[in-house]
N, C-alpha and C positions, 0 to 999 in steps of 0.2 A: 504494500500500500504506500502511495506517495501522498504526503500531506503538503498542501500548498496554502500559503497564507499571503495576504496582500500587505506586505511590510511597508509599502509606500504610504498606505493610509494612516500609519502611525508615525510618519516622518522619517522612516528608514529607507534610504535609496540603496537597492541591491545591485544596481548596474544592469540588471537583466533587461529592463525596459529599453535601454539604449541598444543593447545587443540585438534584441528582437526587432527593433525598428530598422536597424541597418540591414539585417538579413531577412526582411519580410518576404522577398521574392522567393527564397528557397525554403520558406517555412512549411513544414508538413501540415496536412489537414488536421491531424489530431491536436497539434499545438494551437492552431487557430481556434479550434473548437474549445479547447481547454481555457484559453484566454477569454473567450466570449462567455463561457459558463461562470468563470470567476468574477468577471465584471458585472454580470447580471445578478449576482448573489448578494443579498444584504446580510443575512445570517445563515449559516449552514456549513456544508462540507462538499468538496468536489473530490471524487475518488477516481484514480486512474488504474484500470485493470490491464495488466501486461501478461502476455502468453508467449513464451519462447522469444523474449527480448523485443516483442512488438506490442505496441499499444493496440488493444482490441476493443476497449470499451471505456467510456467516461460516464460516471454516475454522479448525479447532483442530488443532495438532500437539502431542502430549504426549511428553515425554521421560522415560525411566526411567533413573536413574543407578545404577551399580554401583561397588563398591570395586574396586581393582586386583586382578587374579587372583593367587592364591597359586601356589606351585610345583606343587601337585597339580592345578592347572587349575580349581579351584573359585573362584567369586566370591561376594561377600556383598552382598546387596541392602540398601541403607540408605534406607528411606522417610523423607521429610521433610528430606533434606539436599541 
């Protein structure tokens, strides 16, 4: 399992963004798909499945977070938190 996190969102520049931008023409389809999945995700995980040294599948699990419930049983959705 490969764990990918968006370090630039917390102010850490990994240098990967520049490398990917320079080599965009030679970028494999799985890498393009992986970047698109990570950018579209607010909370969750992206999992890369590899079989015999080849990426064969990318799975995305998205999480939706809610505020704690009130006494009346209602909860408040807070997007972007």
